[in-house]
N, C-alpha and C positions, 0 to 999 in steps of 0.2 A: 470502309469495305465489307468490313465482317457483319456491323448491323446489316447493310443492303441485303448482304447474302441472306443471312438469315431471315430477314422481311418476304425475299421474293419466295423463299422455302415454302413461305403459308400462305401464300396469294391463291392457290385455288380451296375456296371453301365456301363455306354456306352463310352471309349475313344474316345478320338479322333483321338489317334492315336494302330497302331496295337500292339504295346507293342514288347518285345525281342521274341523269338519262344519260348526258356524255361519257359514263364510264358501262354504258349497257352492251358495251361488247370489248371489254377492256384486256378479258382472261385471254383472247385471241392475242391482243395487240400486244400484250407485254413478250410475247414469242417471238412476233412476226416482225413488230417494226422495231426491234432494236438498232436496225440497220441505222437507220436516223441517229442513231445517238454516238456512232463510229467516231471518232476523231484519229486524221488521218497524221502520220509523223510519227515525232516524239513528244512526247509532254511530261512534265511532273505535276503532281498535286500535293499542297499541305492544308491538312485539317485540323484545328485546334480549338477547343472546347474550355468556358471557364466559367464555372459558374452560369447565368441566364446569357452568356455573351458565348458565342461564336464565330470562328473566321476561317476563311477557306483560299487558296491562291490558287490556280491552274498557271500554269506557264508552257507553252508550245516553243520547242527548239526546232523542230522542222517540220513545218514554218514556222515563224516567230506569231507567239501572240500573249496576251497575257488576261487573263481574269479575277477580279477581287470581290470576294464575297464576305459583307459584316452582318451580323442580324444579333438582335436580343429579344429576349423570348421575357415580355414583360409580363404577364401573369401568365397562367396555367392555360390560359386560351387566346392570348393574346401572342402578335410577334412583329418585329419589326424588322426588317430587311434591305440591305443594299448592293449591289451591283456595279460593278466600274469596271466598264470595257475601254476600248480605245474610242468607238466610234460614239458610244450613247452611256448614259449614266442610267440604271434602274432603280426605282424606288417600290417598295412593297408594302403595304400592312395588311395584317392578316389575322380575324377573329374566328377560332374553329367555333361551329356551332355548340350552343352549350344555352341555359334553360332559358324560357322566351321572360324577358324583361316582366311583359303584365302577365305572366303565367297565372298568379292568383288571382285575377280579376278575370279570365278566361276561363277558367279550370269548370266552372258553373256551365258552361256553355261545352266541357267536354273534349277543352284545347289545350287548355296551358298545362298540364303533368306531363304530356308527351311530347309538347312541341322545343325546338331548340332556333334557334337563328344563330349566322354566322354574316362571313361576307369576307370580302378582297378587294384592296384598291389597288391599282398598279398604275404609276407611273414610268416612260419611255423618254429622257430627255438629252435630246441628240448633244454630242459633244460639240462646242465650236471649234471653229479653224483657226488658229494662229497664225496663218498667214495673209489675212485680210488687211487693208490697209483701215485708218479711223473713219475716213471719210464715208465709209462704205457698212460703217460697223451696223446704222440704225437698219438696214436693208438687210443684212446677214441675222439680225435677231428680228427679225419679222418672219423670215427663211424658218430659222432653228422653231420661234412658236408654231408654227406652222405645222412643221413635223413631229411636235409631241405627240409621244401615243397616250394615252388614259385608258383604265376599263375597271370602271365598277362593277361588281355582283353583289348580291344580296341574296343569301340561302336559306332554306326557313324547312327543316326534319320533322318529322314525325315517325312512332314506330313503326306505317304503312308508308312514308310516301316521301316523298324528297322532290320539294320547288326552287326553280334557280331565275333569278331576274337578273339581266345583264346588258349595260351600258358600254359600248365603245367607240372610243375616235381612234382610225389607225393611220396611218400612214406608211403605203407600202410601195415599191415599186414605180415613185412619185406621182404616188395615185390616193388622193383621202378617203377615207370609208368612217363614213357613221352609220354603228348599226346598235338595234335595240331587239332585246330577245327575251324569250320567255322558255323553260322546258321543264318539265312536270313527268316524274315516274312513279307509277303505286305498284305496291308490292302486293296482289292479289291474296297469295300464301307467299310462306318464306322460299319457297322452289318457283314461283313465278312473278313475274314482273311486267308491267303494260307502260308506256312512257311518248312523250310526242316532244316536239320542239317548233317554237313559231318564231320566225324573225323577219326582220323589216331594215333595209338600204335606206338610209332617208335621201341621200345623194343621187343614186340612182336610180329611186322612186320604184323601188321595185322591193319584193318579197320573197321568202321561202319558210317551206316547212318540212318535216318529216314525223313518221312514225316509226317505232319499235319495240322488240320482245326479246324476254329471256326467259331459259328455263334452266333452272340448274336441276340433275337428278343423280342417280348410284345405284348402279349395279353391280351386285358381289361384292360390294364393298368399292368400288372404281366409279369415284366419281367423275360426270359430264355436264358439258354447258352446251345449251343450243341458242343463240342470240340471231337477229335481225333486223334492220334495220332498211326505210326506203322513206327516198325524198322526194320532191313534188317534179325533180328535173328527172323523175325516171330511174336514177342509182338504187338499185339493190346491191345489199351486200348481204351475206349469210356466214354465219361465223361458227365454228363447234371447237370445243376443248377437250380433252378427255387426262385424268390423272392415270396414268398407264400404271404406274408404281407410286405410290401415295408418299409426296414432299420429295422422292428420289426422280421421275421423269415422266414429263409430261407433254404432252401432242397438241398443237391446235392447226385449223385450217380455216380459209377465210374466201369465200368465192365472191368476185362484183359482176355483174352482170347492167349495161345500160343498155335500159327497153327501147331506148329509143333508137338506135344502130343496132341494137343486138353484140353489139363488143363485149368481150367478158374476160377474164381473169382470175387465177387460181394462185392463193401464196399456202404455204404450210411452213409453219414453225416448231421448233421442237426446243427440249431444256432439260438437262440433265445435272443433278445438285448431289453434292455427296461431301460428307466430313470427316474423312479419314485422318488417321493418330498418327505423325512423322516426327521421330522423336522428342517423342512426350506431348508434342502441342497438335492442335486441333487444326487442320487446317480447311477451312470452307474454299469450295472450288464452286463453278458454273461454268457450263458447256451448251453456248448456243448455237442451234443452226438453223437457218431459212433457205429457202429459197420458193422462187414460182415459174407459171407456164410460161415466162420471159426469160427465164435461168436469170434473174439476178440474184445472185448469191450472196451469202453473208456467215463466220464462223467469227464467233467472240467465246474466250475464255479469260473467265476472271476464278481468282484465287487470293490468297488471303495469306501470309506470313504473320508473324512475332512482331516483324521488324517495318513491313509494308506490304500495299497492297498492288496486284499487279494486275492489268487488263490488257489482252493484247486482241488483236481483231484484225479482218479484212473482208472486203467486200469486193464485187465485180460481178460481172454480165460473163458467162458460159466461164471457158477455159480463161480468162482475166481474174480469177478469182484472187489471186497474191496481187492483182496489179496497185490496188489500194490497200495501204495497212496501216495499222497504227498501235504504239505502244505508250500505254501508261501506268507512271509509279505513283503510287499515293503512298504518303507519308504522315 
C-alpha cells in the first residue's frame, strides 16, 4: 500500500506528454470515482514480489470470495499476467510504449526518434460449470466460447500526441458486443490538450464519438486542471481539480448534463494525504471524501504500517452512509 500512497500523492502534476484520450478527465476521476473501488465486508490481501515474478491473493470473509493474481515481468517493457476468480479466468499481456521498431527508417520523415509503440491483449475466459452432464458438454462448450471476452489495444505515442486503436468482443448481461474504435489526443502545448474518440458497434450497426479538451495551469503556486468532454448522445461533462495544498490536499468537481432532457448532476471529491512519523516509522495515509447532488456519499481512509496496510471505507445515500462498509488488511 505504501507504493500506492506515494504514487497518488504525485498524481497532480504537469506531464510532458498529453497522455491517452480516455485519461483526459483522470485528475477528477481519481478523487470522485473511488466509490466504485470500495469493497464491502472484511477482506484480506497478500502481495509477494520476488525477482520478475509477483503474486497477490485477495480473500473476502464477509461475504466470501477469492481472487488470485500472478504476473511476470518478461522485460522492461513487457508484462504477462493472469487473474483467477470463481466465475472467470483473465489473461493479460502488456507491452508499454517503447521505441518504434522501424524508428531508424522513419527518422528521415521526422517520425521515428520520438515515436513509441505499445499495446495490450486481454482475454476473459468464463469458468466451466462442474455440475453439467457429459451429454451436454459440447453445448456448454459452445456457450462458454460465445462468452469469451477479448480486447486488443495498440498505442502510439510521440512527444505531443497519443493514438489508441482498440477492438473488443465483450459479453455482458447476455448480450454480445463487438466494438472497434480509435482515439487521439494532441498537446498543443504542455498545458493544453485536445482529443477525440470514434467507435463503431458491429452487431448493433451503430457508432458514436466524443471530443474533449484539458487545460492545466498554476496560480500563485497552486495547480489546477480544467477539462471537458461531449459525446454525440448529448452528454456534456465538465471537471475541475485544484491542488489546494501541493501534495497534501486536493479538490475536484464534476458536472454532468444531458442536453437532450436537460437533466444534470454534480459530484465533489477531495483527498488529504499525510506522512506522519509515529514511533520512528513513517506512516503514509490518505483520506478520501466524496458526495454529489443525489447525496451519494463515500469515505475511505488508507494508511500503511510497518506490518500491514489498512483500508477502511463506507458508502451510502444520505444518512445511510455507514450502511455499506468495508475493511481490508493488506500484507
